[in-house]
N, C-alpha and C positions, 0 to 999 in steps of 0.2 A: 464699268461697273456689270458685274453680275445680275442674271436677270430676276433672283430671288431678291438682293439689294434693292434693284430697283422699284420691284412691286411694294415691297416690305418699305421703301420711302416714299412712294407715291401713296401708298396707303395712309401713311402716318401726314403724311401732308393733305390731303383732302378729310384725316376724319379733326385735325388741328391747327386750323385757321390761326394765325396770327393773334386776333382778339377768339379769348375760347367764350362760346356761348354759354346762355343760363342753362345749368345741369349738364353741360359736357363735361367728362372726366378728369381731374385737373390732370397736371403733366411735369414731370419732373426727367430732366435733360442731365445725361450724368457724363463727363469728359473725361476720360481714363478709365481702360480696362483690366487695370491692375487688381491686386487683393481688394484695397478700399472701395474702388470703383463698384467692382463686381459684384461683393458683398454688397455694398448700399443697394446696387436693382433687385438682388436677390433677398434681401430683410423687406424691402417697400412691398414689395408683393406679397411677400408672408404677411407682412401686416396690413394693407389697402388692396386686395386683388385689381380694385376699378380702376387704382392709379396705372395710368398709362405712363409708364417708364420707357426712355429709348437712351442707349448704350453709347457710347460713339470714340471708335479706336481704328487706328487705321490697321492694325493688325490683328486677323485673324485665329491667329494662335496666338500664346502669350507662354513664354518659358521661363519659369518661375528663378528667380535668386535661391531663394531657400532652397538646399540641399545642392546646387550648382557646384559649390564647392566641391562636393563627388565625383563631379562628372571630369572634374580637370585631373584627376587622378585615375580616373578608368575605372571607377567604382558605382559609375551609375551612367544611364546613358541620358543624352539631351532629350532623348524621344519619350522618356520614361518622366520628362519635368515639362513636360508640353501640352496645355491646353486649349482646346475648341472652344467656340462658343455656343454650341451646342445645349450646354447645362441651363445657359442664358434664355435661349429662346424656348428651352422647354417649361421654363417657369412662368413664362409671360412675356420677357424684355424682348423690347425690338432691337434688335442688335443694329447699327450702322456702322458699314468699312467706310471711314473716312477720320479725316482730321478736323478738328474745331481752329479753325482762323482767329473767330472773334467769337466774343462772349459781350452782347450789350445788355447789362443788367439791367438801365433804364426801362427798355423798351420789350426785355426779357426775351430776349432771341441770341441762339447760337448759329451762326454764320460758318459754314463748313467752306474746306477748302476747294470744292467742288462748285459754289455757290450756293447751295442750297442752304434754306433759311430753318431752323426748329424753334419755334416757339415753346416757352415753358413758363410754368409757374414759380416752380424753381427749379433750381439747378445746383450741381455738387459736380465739384470739380476733385478730380484726384491725377493731376499729370503725373507724379512721379518727381526725379529731379533730372536736372540737364546740368551738364559737365561744363568746369568752367576752364577751357582752354587756355591754354597760353602759362598756366602754373602747373609744372613749374615750367620754367622758359624753355622755349621750341617743342612743348608737349602738344601736338594736334592731334587731330584726326587722323593725319598722314603717321604720324609717329606711333598710334594706335596700333596702327597695323604693325610693328616691329617690336613695339611694347606695350601689351594689349594691358586694358584696365580690366575686362571681365566684369566690371560693376554695372552690367545691365548681361542678363545672361542670353546668350546663343550663340549667335557665330563672333564674338568673343572671348566665351569662354571655350569653343571647340579650337579656336584659333592659339590661347596659350597651354590647351592642353596639350597639341603639336606642339610647339614651341619645347614643353617639359620632356616631351617622349625623345625629340630629335636630339635632344642636349645632349654632349657628350660627358663622361663619368667624369667627377671631377671640375664640373662647371657649377660657378655659384647663380642661385636664382634669389635676387632683390625682389620684395615686395616694399613699394613704396606708402608710403599712408601722409594722406594730409592731417591739416589741423582744420577746424572747425566742424559746424556739424555737416554727418553723414549719414545716408544711409547704412544701416548695420553695423552700428559700431564694432563688435565682437567681431567681423565679420572676416578681415585681414588676418587676426592670430588664431582662427579657425585655420583658413587657408597655410597659412605658415605650418599647422601641427600636420594636416594631411599631406601638405606637399612633402615632408619630411619624412612621414614613415613611407610615401612611394620612395623616396631618395635612400631609406635606408633598405628597401627592401631593394631596390633594380639600380641604384648609381653609388652605392654606398660613400663613396671618395668627395661627395658633394656636399653642399652645406645651404639654408636658407639665411641671407641678412636680412631684417625689416629695419628700413628706413623709416623712422618715426615722427613727423613731426611735431610731435604731442610727447609728455614728461608722463603720464599715466594714461591705463585703457581701463577699459572693461574684466572685472575677476581680473585682474593679472598676479593675482597671486596664485591663482588655480590655473591658469594657464601655464605659469613657473615653473609650480610642482608638477605638473603632465609634465613637460618639455623634460627637466633634469631626471626624471625618472627614466624617460623613454629615450629620447635625442640627443641628452648630453649634450656635446657641443654643436651640434646640429644646427641648430637654429641660435641666432647671436638677436637681440633687439638692442638697437642703437636710440635713444632718445634722443628729444631736440637738446638738450643739454650735454649731449656727448658727439654733436654736428647731426643726427639722424634728419633733419629736415632737406631733402632735397631742393636743390635751386633751379639746376638744369638740367637738361638731359639730351642729347647727342645718342638718338635714336639708329642711327647708319653707323656708327663705332660700338653702339652697345657699352655707352658710360653716362656715368650718373658725377655730377659734380655738388659734394656738399661742403661742409663747413672744415671737413677733414682733410678734404683733395677727394680727386679724381678717383672714382672707382670702376673699375672694366668688368660686367659681369656676363654671363651666358644668355639668363633670361631674365629678363626685366619685367615687374606686374608695378604699372602707375597707377595710381587710383587719383584720379584727380579732384580738385574739391568741387564741392556739388551746390546746384542753389535747385529751386522750382524748375518746374516744367515750364517753355515759354512762356504757354498760351496763359501760364496766372500772371505772368510778368505783364505781359500785354492786356489782360483784361484788368490791370489796375488793383490785382489781389494780392501784391506782394507790396512788404513793407519796405525803408529806407534799408536796410540790414539785409533785404534779400528774400526772405521765406512771410509768409502767409499770413497775418495776423488773425486770428476766429474769436468767436464766443466760444469759451470752454464747456456750458455746457448744449451747445446746437450746434457746432462750428458752422455757424454761418459768419463769413466774410466781417471784420469791421471796419473792411474799404468801402463792398459793394453789398445792399441789401438784395436778399431772397438767392444770394449766391453762396453755397456752404464750400469752403475747401477741407478736403481729409489727406490722410496720409502723408508720405512723407514732406510734400511741401506746406505743409502746417506748421505753425506756431502752438507746438502741443504739452509745452513747459518741460515735465518733468518725462513725462511719456518718450519711448525711442521709437527711431525712423527703423519701423519691422514691421514684418505683413503683417504679427497679433493684433501689432497695437493700430495700424490702419482699419485689421477688419474689425476691431472694438470699436473705435470712434465712428467705426460705419453702421453700426448698428443703432447708436445712438444718434448720427445724425441722422437713420431715417424714420426712429421714431420720434425724434424732434419735427419732421419735416410732416409727417402725420398726422402730429395730434396739432400743428400749427395750420395744416388744410383744415381740420375739424376746428378750429376757433379754441382748440384748449394749451393751456400749458404744457411745456415739454417735460418728459419725466425726468425726475433727480437721475445726473448721470452717476455711472461708476463703470469703471475702466478696466482692462486688466490686460496685462502680456505676457509672453512667453518668449523666451530665444534659446533653441537649443545650438551649443556650439561643439562641432565634434574634435576631440583631441587623435583622434585614432578611428579608425572603421569601426571599430565596437567600443568607442570609450566616448563619454561627454559632459559637457556639463551645461546647469541650467539656469539663463537668469530670469525670475518671474519677479511681476511687477504688480500692484494694486495701485489704483488710483482713484483719487476722489477731487471733486470740485469745492476749493474755500478759498473765499475773498475775489471770486475773479482769476482763479489760476486753477490748473491738474497740481495736485499735488500727491507725491508718491506716498501710498499709507504702509502703516507697519505692518509686515507681513507676520503670521510665527514662525519662530525660530526652525529649521530644516533641520532634519535628525543629518546625521552624515552621508555625504555625498557617494550615492551606488554608483559609480560612473558607466558600466554597463547596464544598468538599469536605465539611466539618462540614455541613453544611445536606442536603447529599444523606445522609449518613449518618443524622442526624435522623429522617427518613423511614423507610429501612431498620430504623433501630432500633425505631421504634415499631412496626411491623407486626412486626419477629419477639418483642416483649415482648409485645403483644396475644395472639398465635399461643400465646407459649408460658404467658400467663395465662388466658387464659380459652379454649383451644382453638377460637379464633375465623381 
C-alpha cells in the first residue's frame, strides 16, 4: 500500500467508526470508479460538502471506453483516454485503492479485499460489467488474448489495435456481437465503421464481417446509409436470422463456427455477453435474470436497503448502458441520497443520455434520449424532431461532449 493511501485509510477509519456518533458527518461509500461512481462522488460533494464520501476502486487510473474505438485505428492514444483520481481528491473525495470483497447492507459495512472495513450510511455500487466467459463456446480469458474483446478499454484495446496493424492486406476482420443487454449497444457498429475506414486507407483488399446474434441494432438505417456511401462492400452485416450468431471459436486457428459453417478470419474481435460486476452479485443486488433492480427515482436497490446501484449494472428500463446515462443516474442518485440524509423526499427525476457514434474520423451520428419516471418505470420521453443530421457537426460535438463528461464525472 502506498503511504498516501495508508494515511488516507487510517484517517478514514479513525474518523468513521462502525457506529456513527451523534453529530458526525454522514458517510457514503461508493464502490466502482467509472463514469457513474465518480460522477456520483463529485455530485455528493457539490450538493453537501459535509458528507464524507469514499470511493473504492482497485485502479488509480481509468481508461474510458468512449472514444476508445478511435484508439484501435491510431486516431487517438490510450494516454489521451486515461484519467487519474486527482480530480476526485481535489474535490474532497477520499479515494481508496482497493477492491470491495463484500457489502453488508444490514450492518452497513463494505469489506475490502485486504481486510479493512468501511462503514456507511449509504452505499452506491457502480461495478460496471463482467464478461460471461464460455459464450461463444471455448471463448475464455486465454482465448481473449488471441481474439480480443476490447470491451473494457486499456490493454485489450492495445492488443486489438496491434493485431489490426499486423494483419496482411486481404485479411478479414470479424466483429462478433452478443445477444442480450450489453454496454454501449451502438459500439460494435461504430467500431466496424472506423476499422473499415482504416482498412480502406491502409489495407484496401481487406473487409469487415459483423457476426451479430441480433436481428436489429441502434440507428441501423443511418449506419447502413453511411456504410453504403463510404465503404460499399467493405462491411458485411450478418444478422442472427442469416447465421450471424457465433456458437464457438477456435482461437488458436482463428476460426468461428456459426450456423453458416466455419469461417477463418485474420483478426477476430469477440465481444462476450455481459452481466453486472461480481460484487453486485455477491452482495445480493442482482435479480434472477442477472441485472440489478432499483427504485427508478432513487436508484436504491429493491433487494438491499440503503444500497444504490447505478450505471451499467442496474435495470434502468429505457435508458441505455452508456457513460452519459450512468452520469445522469449518478446525479439523481446523489440528490436522492442527500435528500434522504436530510429527511426530505427525493427530487422528481429527469434523466437524459447522448451517445455519439463515429462512422468515420470526421463524421458521426448521435442517439439522444430524455427519460421520465412513470408508474414505477423509466420511460423514454418524446423529443422534438431533429433537423437533418449534419454528420460533420455531430463529429465535432462528439469531441466537445467527451471533454465535458470527463470533466463533470472525474473533475479532470
